[in-house]
VEXFIPA-750948 format. One record per residue (C-alpha): residue in three letters; x, y, z. Coordinates in steps of 0.1 Angstrom, whole numbers, always signed. Layout:
R  residuo      x      y      z
R      ALA      X      Y      Z
...
% end
This chain:
R  residuo      x      y      z
R      MET     +0     +2     +0
R      ARG    +19    +31    -16
R      PHE     +5    +63    +11
R      LEU     +2    +97    -17
R      SER     -9   +122     +8
R      ALA    -16   +128    +46
R      LYS    -37   +149    +67
R      PHE    -21   +143   +101
R      SER    +10   +143   +112
R      PRO    +13   +115   +143
R      GLY    +36   +127   +174
R      VAL    +29   +163   +167
R      LEU     -5   +184   +177
R      PHE    -15   +213   +165
R      LEU    -39   +238   +185
R      SER    -51   +265   +176
R      ALA    -83   +292   +179
R      ALA    -98   +320   +158
R      LEU   -123   +337   +164
R      LEU   -145   +343   +130
R      LEU   -175   +369   +132
R      VAL   -198   +367   +102
R      SER   -221   +391    +94
R      CYS   -259   +380    +82
R      ASP   -252   +390    +50
R      GLU   -217   +378    +37
R      PRO   -212   +340    +33
R      SER   -184   +320    +57
R      SER   -150   +318    +45
R      ASN   -137   +277    +45
R      ASN   -100   +260    +44
R      THR   -108   +257     +6
R      GLN   -108   +289     -4
R      LEU    -80   +298    +25
R      CYS    -57   +269     +8
R      GLY    -37   +286    -16
R      ASN    -29   +319     +0
R      GLY     +8   +311    +17
R      VAL     -6   +310    +49
R      LEU     -9   +281    +73
R      ASP    -43   +281    +84
R      SER    -56   +263   +113
R      SER    -71   +236    +98
R      GLU    -36   +234    +71
R      ASP    -10   +206    +76
R      CYS     +7   +231    +52
R      ASP     +3   +258    +23
R      GLY    +32   +261    -11
R      ASP    +63   +257     +6
R      LEU    +51   +259    +45
R      PHE    +50   +230    +64
R      ARG    +48   +238    +97
R      GLY    +92   +231   +105
R      GLN    +82   +193    +90
R      SER   +102   +174    +66
R      CYS   +100   +136    +55
R      SER   +129   +127    +78
R      SER   +111   +141   +110
R      LEU    +79   +117    +96
R      GLY   +105    +91    +95
R      PHE   +116    +88    +65
R      GLU   +153    +83    +54
R      GLY   +149   +110    +28
R      GLY   +134   +130     -1
R      TYR   +114   +162     +1
R      LEU    +75   +168     +8
R      THR    +53   +187    -14
R      CYS    +17   +206     -9
R      ALA    -13   +188    -22
R      ASP    -40   +213    -37
R      THR    -58   +204     -1
R      CYS    -32   +219    +13
R      SER    -25   +184    +32
R      LEU     +8   +165    +33
R      ASP    +22   +151     +0
R      ILE    +50   +122    +10
R      THR    +47   +104    -26
R      SER    +82   +120    -27
R      CYS   +102   +106     +8
R      THR   +123    +77     +0
R      GLY   +136    +47    +23
R      TYR    +99    +33    +37
R      SER    +85     -1    +28
R      PRO    +58     -3     -4
R      LEU    +40    -22    +22
R      CYS    +36     -1    +52
R      GLY     -1     +6    +61
R      ASN    -12    -30    +63
R      SER     -8    -34    +97
R      ILE    +17    -61    +89
R      LEU    +55    -61    +96
R      ASP    +69    -62    +68
R      GLY   +111    -64    +59
R      VAL   +122    -34    +74
R      GLU    +92    -15    +89
R      GLU    +95    -12   +125
R      CYS    +61     -8   +132
R      ASP    +25     -4   +108
R      GLY     -1    +12   +124
R      SER    -13     +2   +156
R      ASN    +11    -28   +155
R      THR    +46    -15   +171
R      GLY    +56    -54   +173
R      GLY    +54    -55   +208
R      VAL    +81    -25   +215
R      GLU    +69     -2   +239
R      CYS    +86    +36   +254
R      THR   +102    +11   +282
R      SER   +115    -11   +255
R      MET   +141    +17   +247
R      GLY   +143    +30   +283
R      TYR   +120    +57   +288
R      GLU   +103    +58   +317
R      GLY    +69    +50   +303
R      GLY    +43    +64   +276
R      ALA    +23    +50   +242
R      MET    +45    +37   +216
R      GLY    +37    +54   +179
R      CYS    +39    +48   +147
R      THR    +47    +73   +117
R      ILE    +34    +73    +82
R      ALA    +68    +61    +72
R      CYS    +61    +28    +92
R      ARG    +91    +41   +120
R      LEU    +85    +45   +155
R      ASP    +76    +71   +168
R      THR    +86    +78   +203
R      SER    +72   +113   +210
R      GLY    +45   +101   +232
R      CYS    +72    +85   +257
R      PHE    +82   +105   +284
R      GLY   +116   +102   +304
R      ASP   +149   +117   +287
R      CYS   +169    +90   +271
R      PRO   +201   +104   +252
R      THR   +198    +80   +221
R      GLU   +164    +57   +215
R      CYS   +174    +22   +204
R      LEU   +161    -10   +209
R      LEU   +175    -31   +231
R      HIS   +198    -60   +213
R      ALA   +192    -45   +188
R      ARG   +223    -42   +159
R      ARG   +233    -19   +138
R      CYS   +260     -8   +115
R      GLU   +288    +24   +120
R      ASN   +315    +31    +93
R      GLY   +322     -7    +97
R      VAL   +318    -14   +129
R      LEU   +288    -37   +142
R      GLU   +275    -21   +172
R      GLU   +243    -35   +198
R      CYS   +217    -11   +218
R      SER   +222    -21   +253
R      PRO   +218     -5   +285
R      ILE   +236    +24   +300
R      ALA   +252    +17   +333
R      GLY   +237    +39   +363
R      SER   +201    +46   +342
R      ASN   +171    +27   +322
R      CYS   +185    +41   +291
R      TYR   +197    +20   +260
R      ASP   +226    +35   +239
R      TYR   +243    +19   +214
R      SER   +278     +7   +215
R      GLU   +303    -12   +196
R      LEU   +305    -49   +196
R      GLU   +327    -58   +169
R      ASP   +350    -40   +151
R      CYS   +345    -57   +113
R      LEU   +368    -37    +88
R      ALA   +393    -43   +118
R      GLY   +392    -81   +111
R      GLY   +386    -78    +74
R      LYS   +353    -85    +74
R      LEU   +324    -69    +58
R      CYS   +295    -50    +85
R      VAL   +260    -55    +70
R      GLU   +222    -53    +82
R      THR   +208    -81    +70
R      GLY   +171    -72    +86
R      ARG   +154    -49   +109
R      ASP   +174    -43   +139
R      ASP   +200    -70   +129
R      ALA   +238    -65   +114
R      SER   +267    -89   +119
R      CYS   +301    -84   +103
R      ILE   +307   -114    +72
R      GLU   +336   -121    +54
R      GLY   +341    -96    +20
R      CYS   +336   -112    -16
R      THR   +368   -138    -11
R      THR   +370   -140    -51
R      PRO   +367   -102    -64
R      CYS   +362    -88    -92
R      ASP   +362    -60   -118
R      ALA   +328    -56   -139
R      PRO   +299    -74   -138
R      GLY   +292    -95   -167
R      GLU   +328   -105   -173
R      THR   +329   -149   -177
R      ARG   +361   -167   -172
R      CYS   +368   -206   -170
R      THR   +377   -222   -138
R      THR   +414   -240   -144
R      ASP   +403   -275   -151
R      GLY   +376   -257   -178
R      SER   +347   -275   -158
R      SER   +328   -246   -148
R      LEU   +321   -212   -155
R      GLU   +325   -184   -137
R      THR   +308   -149   -138
R      CYS   +311   -116   -124
R      THR   +284   -108   -104
R      LEU   +272    -79    -81
R      ASN   +266    -96    -45
R      GLN   +240    -73    -31
R      LEU   +245    -85     +7
R      LYS   +285    -78     +5
R      SER   +281    -43    -16
R      CYS   +306    -57    -36
R      ASN   +319    -85    -72
R      GLU   +327   -118    -71
R      TRP   +331   -145    -92
R      GLU   +299   -168    -93
R      ALA   +312   -205   -105
R      GLN   +284   -224   -128
R      ALA   +294   -262   -134
R      CYS   +292   -269   -174
R      LEU   +276   -307   -157
R      SER   +283   -328   -192
R      GLY   +302   -298   -212
R      ILE   +332   -279   -207
R      CYS   +341   -244   -208
R      GLU   +364   -226   -233
R      VAL   +368   -191   -238
R      VAL   +353   -181   -273
R      GLY   +363   -148   -285
R      GLU   +363   -128   -257
R      THR   +336   -145   -237
R      ALA   +337   -177   -219
R      VAL   +306   -200   -226
R      CYS   +303   -241   -217
R      LEU   +302   -258   -246
R      MET   +294   -299   -252
R      PRO   +323   -320   -253
R      CYS   +332   -326   -290
R      VAL   +323   -359   -303
R      SER   +339   -358   -340
R      ASP   +316   -372   -370
R      CYS   +342   -380   -396
R      ASP   +378   -392   -401
R      PRO   +400   -374   -425
R      ALA   +428   -394   -417
R      GLY   +403   -423   -428
R      GLY   +396   -416   -463
R      ASP   +364   -386   -452
R      THR   +368   -361   -471
R      LEU   +332   -351   -494
R      ARG   +300   -363   -492
R      CYS   +265   -347   -499
R      SER   +251   -335   -472
R      LEU   +217   -358   -460
R      ASN   +189   -337   -480
R      GLY   +210   -339   -506
R      GLN   +209   -303   -521
R      GLY   +249   -301   -511
R      ILE   +280   -308   -506
R      GLU   +296   -313   -475
R      VAL   +336   -314   -467
R      CYS   +347   -329   -432
R      GLN   +369   -303   -415
R      GLU   +383   -298   -381
R      THR   +362   -275   -363
R      ASP   +375   -278   -329
R      PRO   +410   -286   -319
R      GLY   +407   -323   -322
R      CYS   +371   -322   -336
R      THR   +359   -324   -366
R      ARG   +322   -326   -384
R      TRP   +305   -322   -419
R      GLU   +308   -287   -431
R      LEU   +285   -275   -457
R      GLN   +316   -267   -487
R      SER   +287   -255   -509
R      SER   +253   -257   -523
R      CYS   +237   -274   -558
R      ASP   +220   -254   -580
R      GLU   +176   -246   -575
R      ASP   +177   -280   -610
R      ARG   +205   -297   -595
R      VAL   +208   -326   -567
R      CYS   +237   -344   -553
R      ASN   +249   -376   -563
R      PRO   +265   -396   -534
R      GLU   +286   -421   -559
R      SER   +303   -391   -579
R      THR   +296   -365   -548
R      GLY   +288   -337   -573
R      CYS   +258   -319   -581
R      GLU   +242   -332   -614
R      LEU   +206   -324   -635
R      GLN   +178   -340   -610
R      GLY   +162   -351   -643
R      ASN   +126   -349   -652
R      ALA   +116   -385   -648
R      GLU   +103   -388   -683
R      THR   +127   -408   -701
R      CYS   +157   -435   -692
R      ALA   +180   -406   -701
R      SER   +164   -382   -671
R      PRO   +156   -405   -645
R      PHE   +141   -380   -616
R      PHE   +170   -386   -588
R      ILE   +158   -393   -551
R      PRO   +182   -375   -534
R      SER   +171   -386   -501
R      VAL   +144   -403   -485
R      PRO   +112   -402   -476
R      PHE   +103   -391   -511
R      THR    +64   -390   -521
R      MET    +55   -376   -558
R      ASP    +18   -375   -567
R      GLY    -10   -364   -595
R      THR    -42   -365   -601
R      GLN    -45   -387   -634
R      PHE    -24   -412   -639
R      SER    -29   -415   -677
R      ALA    -28   -375   -682
R      ASP     +6   -368   -661
R      VAL    +24   -398   -674
R      SER    +24   -399   -709
R      ASN    +60   -416   -720
R      ASP    +58   -453   -723
R      SER    +89   -470   -736
R      SER    +77   -506   -756
R      GLY   +112   -516   -753
R      LEU   +116   -514   -714
R      GLY   +103   -545   -692
R      ASP   +114   -572   -721
R      GLY   +144   -581   -705
R      GLY   +150   -612   -679
R      GLY   +127   -610   -648
R      CYS   +109   -585   -658
R      LEU    +70   -584   -662
R      GLU    +59   -582   -700
R      GLY    +26   -569   -713
R      THR    +21   -537   -692
R      GLU     +6   -505   -716
R      GLY    +10   -471   -707
R      GLY    +35   -449   -696
R      GLU    +68   -450   -673
R      LEU    +83   -429   -648
R      TYR   +118   -435   -646
R      PHE   +136   -426   -608
R      SER   +172   -432   -598
R      ILE   +184   -438   -562
R      PHE   +219   -446   -546
R      LEU   +223   -477   -523
R      SER   +246   -484   -503
R      GLU   +254   -525   -503
R      GLY   +230   -540   -482
R      GLU   +204   -510   -473
R      SER   +169   -518   -485
R      VAL   +146   -496   -504
R      TYR   +107   -495   -501
R      VAL    +85   -486   -529
R      GLU    +47   -481   -522
R      SER    +15   -465   -536
R      THR     +0   -441   -516
R      THR    -33   -446   -534
R      SER    -54   -476   -547
R      LEU    -38   -478   -581
R      PRO    -26   -501   -592
R      LEU    +17   -498   -599
R      ILE    +42   -517   -614
R      ILE    +78   -512   -599
R      GLN   +107   -525   -618
R      PHE   +141   -524   -603
R      MET   +176   -529   -629
R      GLU   +208   -517   -630
R      ASP   +209   -498   -659
R      CYS   +179   -479   -676
R      ALA   +175   -493   -711
R      ASP   +152   -513   -738
R      GLY   +160   -551   -733
R      ALA   +179   -547   -699
R      PRO   +173   -573   -672
R      CYS   +152   -565   -639
R      LEU   +163   -574   -605
R      LEU   +133   -571   -593
R      ALA    +96   -566   -607
R      GLY    +59   -569   -591
R      ASP    +31   -545   -578
R      ALA    +34   -524   -553
R      PRO    +48   -525   -526
R      VAL    +81   -538   -535
R      VAL   +111   -542   -515
R      TYR   +147   -547   -531
R      SER   +179   -552   -509
R      ALA   +210   -536   -530
R      GLN   +239   -563   -534
R      SER   +265   -536   -541
R      GLU   +272   -497   -536
R      GLY   +259   -478   -563
R      VAL   +231   -461   -581
R      ILE   +197   -485   -594
R      HIS   +172   -477   -614
R      PHE   +133   -486   -609
R      THR   +102   -476   -630
R      VAL    +64   -469   -619
R      GLU    +44   -471   -645
R      SER     -1   -490   -648
R      TRP     -9   -517   -657
R      GLY    -27   -500   -691
R      PRO    -52   -478   -700
R      GLN    -80   -490   -682
R      TYR    -61   -482   -645
R      ASP    -58   -449   -638
R      GLY    -72   -417   -613
R      ALA    -52   -403   -589
R      TRP    -19   -418   -579
R      GLY     +8   -417   -559
R      VAL    +45   -431   -550
R      SER    +62   -435   -519
R      VAL   +100   -440   -514
R      TRP   +113   -454   -481
R      THR   +147   -468   -470
R      HIS   +151   -490   -440
R      SER   +170   -462   -421
R      SER   +143   -436   -426
R      ARG   +112   -455   -413
R      ALA   +111   -479   -383
R      CYS    +93   -510   -393
R      TRP    +83   -521   -431
R      PRO    +39   -524   -439
R      ARG    +29   -560   -442
R      ARG    +34   -568   -473
R      SER    +32   -598   -503
R      SER    +64   -623   -506
R      THR    +61   -623   -542
R      PRO    +47   -597   -567
R      THR    +12   -608   -577
R      ARG     -4   -589   -610
% end
């Protein structure tokens, strides 16, 4: 709760009287009419720059300045050094009191003979209602810091009053005196690992932790704060220390790894050292829009349009799909001699789609139809009329490469009577967790 203005001054009582003669024909003056005339009238706490000798400090604040509201009441919003929760009747943070809640502190707690302990609008104890003469107002056993010395409020010999006396010289012992709460303070060790500028970073000697220069609010000094790099290591990159994951090399130039196609087939990667003792595949160059990387040559080649054997569509990465709305309209090129070789399915009519894909030795490729339209899949080493088929059958078909290299396959409809929406999907054993159930032998 934040006070915006105050119409009273706790601990200060103003007694005044005024004789006002009013004739029957003249209206009486009121506070609103008198406010702003530069004179402190009886009902006003202030007027202009007149505050009856009061200040933020006299009201219990640590500093700031008073202003006078339009209603000639005190405005304390510019005073500083009090709890923003002051006014909720609960002792919060550095509050000495709050309203009628003095935390059990009475006038006698401070060595006075008696009286009523009050509370200012800044939630500071107000002893103006106490009686008895005590030179210093402090709560018994309260502690504070004064110029690096820890002081405690204790009884004055031969008197009922209390005063602060030295408990420990923190500075002399190489420590800091820190006020840790309301009426509490202690000597603590200073910053053991001091640093210059908050935000600076460095690595520990063994590289296991990252240290950051941080302002210690309690100690009022900068010191290094360590953060473990967990499974990583701390390294300096440029001028900044960072936690890095340990390097795991994914290629070996000494073992023959030099160039390869990127995983999406859109570029060429080179094996190079990225960190000391760590080698990784890094992109060397990207292929043009109409080209893809062929792993057989590790070069960018025309992708092809899938219309003829001379221009097969090279599949750079899997999974891969291609589809259309009407097979007979989308696929019109028919090679009458293709499929006449051994192991091929004869007697088919209609256009073919021509594909090629690079397979490692023992790698399996799965080709399926994604619609109800039956499709014929035929695998061959060379795409040419009369070339023998390595495998042929109705989709889906699985082919396992006997050696590393580029393999060709065609996708064809059984004839013009089989038409409509079509689609073909291609996977490899490493791009699909498990294969769908399928017939072990091709059927027509």
